[in-house]
N, C-alpha and C positions, 0 to 999 in steps of 0.2 A: 845700494843707496844712491851712489853718485849717478848711476845710469838713470835711476828713477827720477832723481832731481833734475837731470838734464832734460829728460823727456817732458817733465812738467812745464818747463819754461820755453818749450818750442812754440813759436807763434806762426800763424798763417794769416795772410791778409784777408782771407774770406771767412775766418772763423766766426766773427761777430754776426755777419749776415746769415751764416748757416745756423747759428744758435737761435737767431730771431725766427728764421724759417721753421726750425724744429719746434720752437715754442708755439708758433702760430698753428702748426699742424696738430700739435697736442691739444691746443684749445679747441680747434675745429673738430677734432676727433671726439673730444669730450662732449661738445655741444651736440654733435651728430648722434652720439651714443645716447645722450639723455633724451633727444627727440625720438629716437627709435624705440626707446623703452616706454614712451608714452602711448597710451591706448588711443584709438581714433577719437573717442569721446573726450579724452583729456586734451588732445590737440585742438579739437573743434571748440571746446569750452574756453581754452586760453585765447584763441583767435577771436571768438565772439566777445569775450571780456575786453580784449584790447580795442576792438571796434566800438564797443559801448562806451568806453572811456573817452576815446578820441572824438566820436561823433555826437554822443548824447551826455557826456560828462557823468556817466553812471559807473559806480563801483560794482562789478559783477556783470551779469549778462542781462541786458534789457530786452523787452519784448519787441521794440522797434527794430533793432539790429537783427534779432532772430528771424523776424518775418522778411526783412529786406534782403538778407543774404541767403537764406535757406529756402524761403517760399515766396519768391518775388511775384509769382503768378497766382498763388493760392494763399492770400493773406488770412482768410478765414480759417483755413486748416492750420496755418502757422500759429494764429492767435489761440485757438482752442488747444493745440498741442502744448504750447508754452504755458498756458494757464494750468493745464493738467500736470505738467512737470513741476510747476511751482507748488501747487496745492498738495501734491502727492508726497512731497518732502516733509519729514517729521519735524524738522527745525526751521521750516520756511516762515519768514516774517512778512513776506509781500507776495502778491500775485503778479507783480510787474517786473520784479528783479529776482534772479536766482544766482547763487554762488556757483563758481566753477566746480567745486567739489560735489554739491548737490546735483548739479546738472549731469555730471559724470555718473553718479549713482542712479539717478532716475532714468536716464536714457539707456544705460546698460541693462537696467531692469526691464525696460520696455522691449529692448531688442532680444532679450533672452527668453521671452514667452514661447512655449512650445505647444501648449494645448489650444486647439481651435476654440473651444468653449470659453476659455479664459481670455483669449485674444479678442473675441467678439464683445465680451463683457467690458473689457478695458476701453474699447472705442465707444461703446454705448455710454459708459460712464463719463468718458471724455466729453461727448456731446451733450450729456446731461449736466454739465458744469461741475462734475465731481460729486454729485449727490447720488442717492440710490433710487431716485425717481426721474423719469424723463417724460416730457410733454410732447404733444402732437407735433408742434412746430420744430422742436429740436430733432426729432427723428426724421422729419421731412428734410431738414437741412443736411443731415448725415447722408441720406440716400442720394440727394441731389449732388452733394460733394463727390461721392463715388462715381456717379454717372458722368459728371463734368470731367473728371480725371480720365475716365475710360474713353470718352469721346474725343478729348484733346489728343490722345495718343492712339487713336484708332488706326489700324494698319493701312487703311486706304486714305489717310489724311484726316484732319479734324472734321467731325460730323456734328449735325444738329438734327433734332427730331421734333416736329411740331406736336407730337403726341406725348412728349415727356411728362408734362404735368398731370395728364390723365393716368399715365403709367405709374408715376410715383404716388399719386392719390390712391390708386388701387392697392398699393403695397401698404401705405400708412393706415388707410381705412381698415384693411384686413387685420393688421396687427392690433390696432386700438379698439376696433369693434364698438364704435360709438362712445368710447371713453376719451377723456382728455389727458389723463396721466396714467402711466404704467410703471411698475417696478422694473428696474433695469435687468434684474434676473429673469423676469417673465419675458421681456422683449428679447433678451439673449436667447432664450429657449425657442421663441417663435422664429427668430432668424435662422437658428441652426436647423429647424424643421423645414422651413420653406425656401430659404435662399442662403445656404451655408457658406457660400464663397463670396457673399456680398462685401464683407469687410477685408478680405484677403488682399485685394488690389491696393486699397488705401494703406494697409500695413506695409506691403512690399515697397510702395513708393516712399513712405516715411523712413523705412529701414535704409533704403538706398541713399536718400538725402542726408540722413544723419551719418551714415558710414563713410560717405565720400565728401561730405561738406568741407572738411578741413583742406581738401585739395582744390576745391573750386572757389573758395573765398579769395578775393583779390581786392584791389582798391575800389573797384566798382562792383555792385551786385551783379549776379548772373543776368545776362540779357535774354537767355533762352534756356529753359530747363532741359535736362538730358532726355534723349529719346527713350521712349518706353513702349515696348510692344506688349499687347494685352491678349487675353484669351476670348475676346468677343468675336464670334464667328463672322466671317466676311461673306456678304451676300453676293451671289453671282449677278453680274450686270446683265440686264435685259437689253437686247439690241434696240437701237433708237427707232427702228422702223415699227416696233411693236406699238400698237395703239394703246393698250392698257398695261401699265406698269404694275409690278407686284405690289400688293398692299401691305406687306409686312413692315411695320415700323422698326427702325433700328433700335429704338429704346426697348422694344419687346425682346429683340435678340440679345441685347446686353443683359437684361434682367434674367432671361432664361439661362444664359451662360453662367449665372451664379447659382442656378438650381439644378440643372440637368446633370446626370452623370457624365464623366469624362468621355465616354463612348461617343457622345454627340458633338463634343467640342474639342476633341483631341487634336493637338497641333500637328501640322504636316511638316515634316523635317525638310530642310534645305529649300524652303520656299519663303521668299521675302517680297514684300510689296515694293513697287518702284518708288514709293514715297518714303520708305524707311529702309535702313540698312542695319545689319547686325552691329551692335555696340557692346561696350564693356558691360553696360547694365543688363543687356539680354543674357549675357553669359553668366553674370552673377545670379540673376533670378531664374535662369534655366527656362526662359520663355522663348518661344518662336512663333511665327505667324500661324494663326489657326487655319483649320480647313475651311474651304469655301462651302457654303450651303448652296446646293444646286436646285433650282426650281424644277420640280417634276410635273406639278399640276396646279393650275389656278382656274377655278371654275368660271371666273369672269372672262378668261381668255379661251379656255378649251371647252366650255359648256358644262352645265351642271347635270349630274345624273350618275347612277352607279356604273353604267357602261363606260362613260368618259373617265371616271375615276380609275376604274380597273385598267383601261387602255394605257393610261399615262403612268400608273404607279407599279403595276405588276412587272416582274423581271428585274426590278432594282434590288440587287442582293446586298443591301447594306442598311444601316439604321436610318430612320426617317423621322421628321417632326411634322405633324399635321396640325394646321390651324383651322379650327371649326368655329365659324362665327354665326351667331343668330341675331335676330333683331333685338332692339332695346340694349344695344352695346354689350352683348354677352359674347365672350370669347374663351375658347379652351385650346390647350396645346396637348396633343397626344404624341408622346415620344415612344417609338417602337424600335426594338432592337433588331428584329428579323425582317426578311423580305415579306411583303404583304401576300397573303394567300387566302383562298376560300376554304373553310372547314366547318364541320358541325361541332367542333370543340374549340375551347379557348386556347390561345397560344401566346408566345412571347417570353423573352428572357427576364432575368432578375432586374435589369435596368429599365424595364418599361415603366412609364410614368404618365399620369394624367394630371395636368396643371390647369387651374382656372386662372386666366389672365385678367379678365374684366367681368363684372365691375369690382371684384375683390381678387387679389392675387394670393393663391395658396395651392399647396400640393394636395390633391384630392385622394389619389391612390398611387401606389407604386408596387412593383414586384412582378413575379413571373405569372404566366397564364392570365394576362389582363385583357387580351384583345380577342374579339370574335367578329368574323365577317362571313356572311353567306348571302349569295344572290341567286343560287341555282339549285341547291340541294333541297329536295322536297322533304317535307315532314319536320323541318327545323325552322326556327324564326329567321326571317330575312332582315338584312341591313347590317349595320355595324353596332356592336355593343362593347362597352368598356367597363370593367369592374371585376372584383374578386367574387362577388355573389351572382351567379348566373340568373337567379330568380329575381334579383333586384339590382341590376347594373346601375352604376353611377351616371353613365352617359349612353344615350341611344340615338342612332341616326337611322331613320326609316329607309326602306329599300328604294323608295322614289326620290330620296334626297330632298324632301320637301320641308322637313322639320327636324330639329335636334331637341332631345328631351334630357333635361338635367334634374335629377332628384324628383322625378315625376312631373316636372313643369315643362310643357312643350313651348318651343320658340320656333317661329318660321326661320328656315335656314337662309342665311344671307350670302355666305361665301365659304369656300374651302380652298386652302393652299396646302401643298405637300412639298417639303424640301428634303432632298437627299443630303445626308451628313457624312458621307464617306468620300473616298478618293475619286478624282475625275475619271479614273480608269473604270470604276464600276458603272458610271454613267455611260461611258462609251460602250461597255459590254451590253447594257440594257438597250441602247439604240441599235446595236448590231443585231440583237435578238429580234427587235421589232421589225427591222428591215427584212430579216429572214422570214418572219411570219407573213409580211406583206407579199413577198415573192412567192411563198407557198400558196397563199390565197389566190394569187393571179394564176399560178399553174393549175390549181384545182378548177378554176373557172373555165379553163380551156379544154377540160375533159369533155368528150362528146357524150351527150345524153341519149338514152333510148327513148322511144315514143312513150313508153309507160312512165319514165321519169318526168318527161315534159308535161304530161297530163296533170301531174300533181305539183308542178313547180310554181312557186309564187309569182314569178315573172309573167307566166301565162295569164294569171288572173289580172295582173296590172295592165297588160296589153289589152285585155278584153274590156277593162274599165275605160281605157283610153279610146275605145271605139272600134276595135278590131275583134269582133266576137268569133269570127271563123278563121282561126289560125291553125294551119295544117301542120302535121308533124314533120314534113320535109322542109319547113321554113319558108314556104311560098305564101 
């Protein structure tokens, strides 16, 4: 007892300061633990609520703070998302303010969606103002918002396209088909059929903003959004000395990237644009810079005709996308999985696809054995044909490359472009094969001909036309 009593009364000059330090450490530990137990949406909700009270004198989370701090460069996206979160809540009393608890519930619900079909329906409903019907202008606004986001974070730096409104009009006109209002479920099914990855980028961006927003909010709104690398294929730059530049609009490339199978837009690992660098966001979204699309053939540059097409396209042993343009603003994209070849049979893998780009955007056909090309095999139709039914192909290009026929309607052919969608190594291999073919042709030309060969040679006929009718076999 005595010993215990003596020990109890022992004093140390630093005891009080140690007790204060220990108490502060306990408080800090408790506060840290409480913060760690909060979900990202709870943390974000509390910060936004605090900012709303300080800046706008609002109890809860206000739309103004939500847009300023999370979507400083995309106020329209922020406004529509906020309104959707408010109206989705069962006990919501306002479309301008949402409680922290409801904010947590609705954002976590949005982030937990797994089904692609459900995801598209959510965003279509969001741009429809929460109703089950969407009008022409609302869908136009949704498509443009996704395009703007994609171009702002294009791997080669922000882009613009003068054809964008023509491109978007083709999409919206195709979906609405001269109607002014559609059911959101119908439009969702149309998107899943014709451009299934259209909404994915917007969702990924919103998921990232909501998931990391609590870390980025400070006294001032973000001055620059986080870098985001997308899956829009990057077009190979044509040398400046080329007179005619490729005609392919970047808006068409972006839209096709939402439609074509991954084979054509598969990212190239360990490749990054000098304009962007790997970021935390790219790791979270598992995105990397896409493959370059390499120009193989442009009829405006290389001449139009079956022989020119074959010369520039054959021996490229990878997937390609061909853009076939007719007069009256008609354009198609033919995506082919295999190396182009001549055959009397239809060929191609499961990921072959024929897409109409203008004047209406839609997938026409897809699947294996979709492509036919013949320019030299006798007894079989000449030209290029595309379609599952050989007797009634969807698209035909005649052997003279003068016209393209779609659904029985002929259009004068205006231009053809073919882009390779595989690694640069395959392009190098193709060029090496062509160099070898040229050398072989030169070697064959040096072979001595007999007198009998010269008598039937076409060059002899040309020389006679030029005014030398008596050309002897010894070359005199």
